[in-house]
N, C-alpha and C positions, 0 to 999 in steps of 0.2 A: 504493499499500498504506499502512495506517495507520501511524504511528508504534508504535516497538516499547517499550514502556516497560523500564527497567531499574533498575540503581543509579543510573546517571549521571542517567537524567531525574527520578528521584524527588531525588538529591543537587541538582539544579537547581530543582525544585519548590519545595523547603523554604528553599534557600539564598534564592529571592527572597521568599518569605513572611516570612522573617527581616528582610529588607529588607539582604542581606550582599552585597557585592561579590565578586569571586573574590577579590580581593587579601585582603579582610578574613577572608572563612572560611579564607583559607591562612594567616593570620596566626594566628587562632584554633587552627586544627588541626594547626599546624606541618608543612602540607604546602605545596609551592610552588602558586601561582595558576595556572601554565601545567599541571602536574601535572591538577589538579581540572578546568580546563578541557577537557582530552583526555578524562577521565573523562566528565563530562557529556556530551561528545559521543560517545562509544562506541568511541574511537579508542585507548584504554590500558585495560589490565585494573586493577579496583578489588582490591587483596590486602587479605585481610582485616583487615591491620591499619592500612591507610589509610583502609578502610570505618568501622573503630571510631573512630579519630581525628576523620573528619568527623561521625560519629554525635554523637560527644560535643561537638564543638563547636557543633552543630545542637541540643543538647539534645533529641535524638530516641534510641530504642535502635537499636540494629543490625538488628532486625527490622523496624522501619520501612523502613529503605533497601534491604531485601531485598525488601519487599512482603509479608512475612509477617504476621500468620497466614494469609492468602489467604482471608480471611472467606468471600466466597461460595463458593469450594470446599469450605470447611470444613462448611459450612451444608448444602450439597448432598448432602455425603457424611454428614451427620449426626453428625459429630464434636463439635459443639459441645454438643450435647445429651449426648454420653456424657464430657465433660472436667469438668463443672461437678458431678457425683457424686464425682470424684476429689479435687477440692479439700475437700468437704466431709468425706470420710473422713479426710485427713489432719489436718484440723482437730479432729477428735473423738480424737486420740490417747490423751489422760489423762482421758476421760470415761466413768466407770464405764456400763455397758450398762442396758437396761430389765430388770427381774426376769426378765420372761417371755421374754426374748431366750435363744435356744439356745447352750449352752457350745460355745467352742472345738472343732474337732475335734483330735484328738491332735499333739503338735508334727512328729512323723516324717512324717503326712499333710500338716502344713502346709508342712514344708520341700519335699516331692514338688511340691507345688502350684507355689510359688515359683520353682523350679528350672524347672516347664514352661513358666512367664511368662518367666523368663530366654532359652529355647529362643527363644520367641515375640521379646521382643525383639532377639535377632541375627538373626532372620529379617527384621525391618523389619515386623512384622505390627502396624499400630499400631491398627486398629479392634479386632483380638481383645484387645489389651491394655486398650486404653479401655474394652473391656465387662466384663473380669474383674478389675481392679484394684480397684475401690471397695469389693465384697465382700470381696474377700482382705485389704485393708488394714484393713477394720473387724474381721475375726476375728482378724487378728494383734494388733491393738490389743488387743483383750479378752484375748487369752492372753499378754500381756506385763503387763496388771493383775492377771490370776490368778496369774501366776509370781512373785510380790513378794519371796520369799526368797531369798538368795544362794544361788547352786548351778550347777551346768552347764544347768539347764532355763532358769533364768532367763535365763542367756547366749545360750541356744539361741533363745529368743522373741524378743530384743534384736537376734541377728542377721538374723533373719527380718525384723523391721520395718525396719531398715536397709537389706538387700537390696531391698525392696520400696520404701523412698524413693529408691534410686538405679534402679530400674526406670522410677519413674514421671518421674524427672528425664529419662533418656535418652529417655524415648518423647516427653514434653512440649518438649523443647528440640529435638529433630528438626522437631516440626512447628511452629516458632517462638514458643509460648507461655512466653516467658521466665520472667516472675512466676511461673508454675505450676510451672515447673522447679525455680526457686529456692526454692519454698515446700517442694519435696520433698527438696531437698537440705537443707534445714534440718532437717527431720526426720531423716535419715540422719546429720546431724552430731549429733543428740542422742542417737542411740540407737547408732551404732558405739562410742563408749567404754567402753560396757556389755557388749558382744558377746563380750569374751574374744579378739578376733581382731583383732591390731593392724594387719591389714593392710586392714580395714576404716577404719579410719583415716585409711589412708594415701591410699586410693582416693577417699573424700571430700574430701580435698584435692586431689588429681588434677583431679576434676570440679570443684570450686569456682575453681582455677587456671583451669581452661577459661571459666567463664563470668566471671571476671576479665578475662580477653583478649578475651572477648566485647566487655566494655565498653571498651576500649582501657587497660586498666589492666594492660597486659602485665609491667611490672617488679615489681607486687606479687605476681601469678600467678607470674611466675619464683623469685621469694623463697619462696613459697609451697610450691613444688615442690619448691625445694631444701631446705625445713626438713623435709619428708615425706621425702625421703630418708636426711636425717641420722636422723631418727629410727625409721626400720624398717631394723632390722639385718637384714643377709641371714645367715638361717639355714641357707642353702643348699637351701631346699625349691624346688622348681619353682614352687610358688604364689607365694611370696615373690619369687622372680627375675622371674617373670612381672610381678609388680606394681612392681618397682624398675626393670626393662626400660621399661614405659610411661610411667612418670614422667621417664626419661630424654628418652622420645623427647617428651614433651610441653614438657620444659625445651628442647628444641633449638628447638622452634618460636618458644615464648616470649621466648628469649635472643634470637631474630634480630630480632623484633618490639621488645624492650624495648631495642634498641641495642646487645646484645652479642654481635654476631656472631661476635667472635671464639672464643665459649666453643662456637658449634655444634659444631665438628668433633669436639671432646675428647667431647661429649653423644652424638652419633651414633655415634663409636665405642663408648663404653661400653655403650651399647645394643645395637651389632654383637656385640660382643664374647659379651654376656651371651646372645644370640639364636643363636651359633654353639654355646654351650653346652645350651641347651633343646630349640632345635627351635621347632617350631610350638607354642603354647600356648594353651588357651581359659579359663585359670583365670578367674574372677569376669568372664568376658566380655569380658577385656579384648585378647583376640586377638594376644598379642605374641608375635613369632618375628620369623625373616628377611623375610618379606612385607610385616609392618608396619614393619619398620625401613625397605624400601625405599620404601614408601608416604609416610611420613615425610620421607624424601629428597626425593621427590617435592613435597611442599608446602613445604618449606624452598626449594626451588629456584623454584617458582611464587612464593613471597613475594620473591624476589629478581629478579622479571621475567626468569628463566632458563628460559622456556617449552620451547626447545629440549633441555635439560638434564632438565628433569621428565619431556618425552617419552623422551628415553631412557632412563632410569630405567623409565618405563612401561613400554616396549618390550620391556626385558629381563627384566621380570619374569612370571612363571608362577604364579598363583595355585595353591595346592593345592585338588585336585579337591572336598574338604569343606570349604574356608574358608567362614566363616559370610556369610549372603546378605547382611546389612546392610554388612559392613565390605566385601565383594566390590563392592557395588552404589557404595557410597563410591569404590572405585579407579576405576570405569569411567565415573562422573560426574569424577572429578579428570583422568582420562586424556583426557576428551571435551574439557575446559577448554585443556588443553595443546595437543591438536589443533586446537582451533578458532583457538588464538593464534599458532600456526605455519602457518597457511593449510591445512588439512588437512579442510576441511568434510564431504567426504564421510567421512573416518573417523572425524571428531567424532561425525557424526550414528550411526554405526555403534556405537559406543560408547555413546553414549545410549540408543541402543535395547537394547544389552546389559544396561545397567542396569535399565532397565525390567522386562526378562524376568527378571533377577534378584531384584530387591526393588522390586515395583511400587509399594506404596504409599509406600516411604520415598523413591523417586525421583519420584515425583508432587509432593512438598512440598518437596525438595530447593533450598535456593537458589542453589545454585552451578549446578544444571541450569538453572533459571529463566534465569540470565545467562547461560550458554551459549548456550541456544536463541536469547535475545535476540540476542546476538554472531552467531550465523550469518544471523538472518534480516536481520540489519543488512546483512551483507555480501553478500546478493543482492538483487538488483533483482527476480526472478522466482524464489523459493522455490518447492523440489520440492515436490510434494502429499505426500508423506511427511513433509519438515520441517513444512508447515503441520498436518499431522494432529497429530503432535507435540506442536507448540506449543499446538493447542487441548486437546488430553488434559491438559496439565498447567496450562493457565491462564494462557498467556504471550500 
């Protein structure tokens, strides 16, 4: 059977290209040489914090080590031709349209269009998002230029521009196009303060903190999330509590990776208290609630190499029937990872299959799915036909 390429093999390949020994890379990444060696051999789970630290030491993006953006697959799926117009539309935010361009539709219609795209985002429908985003971004840009006088309509136009920036960020980050995701988040950052909605400002900081975490700047991300919590007053509305709860959850992940593990229980506890008060919420697409608290608890356990604990939390969780598909697929992908690393290969494959059934497009490009499939393939001398088919489907 041919070697299965994963994070470990990519780390080894780039390490050798840089001319680094295991000890030298370990010193640069502040990760022990023994850990890196086991990761390269596929004998140790490469946590997001370790991957980010090694990527930084190797002077590459995390997406390179994950094998994203899976160029051959994306070209096959024609996504590369869809993403370029998105970047162009984002660039045109302050350029007046041509005189013969039609006027934008009313703000109420544009709001409905943006919310429909939010639904596609939560369903993990990347193709549909990529097709619809350029024209809608351009139309909202036009509306923002027209509504240039202070007032509620101006705020509504900027709110739409900020929301489209975030939708673009989520979709492109999931596909591994980090530079485009960062560009989209920049547009959200510029628009959100003019939207009349302080929650938009907090959400932009939440998303930016995740990008900082991707780049192994966990301490900066942690500080940014705490700043967002300080600036966003609790007005006791469910929407604000959803945002604050999401900030606490992200802070718990970043704190652990920033070396502030002692703060994690209190942060998860604060999020849990809010979740008990609110129940399941989908405000701003954050999907905050008891289920999301459990999912983040799984993530923290996995970061600590406590895969048995992550699996215990996963098995105790019952997702609501109407849980957003994108978030549900991420849960099943994380569960599969815990099952693979606790020697439950059949269960892991079932979870991977479920993730594909729930949100096919998202699962196909999910870096965690690729790594779990690679782990399962390496663990078997003669993989089952079902596993081989799955690996071929997601490009492993």
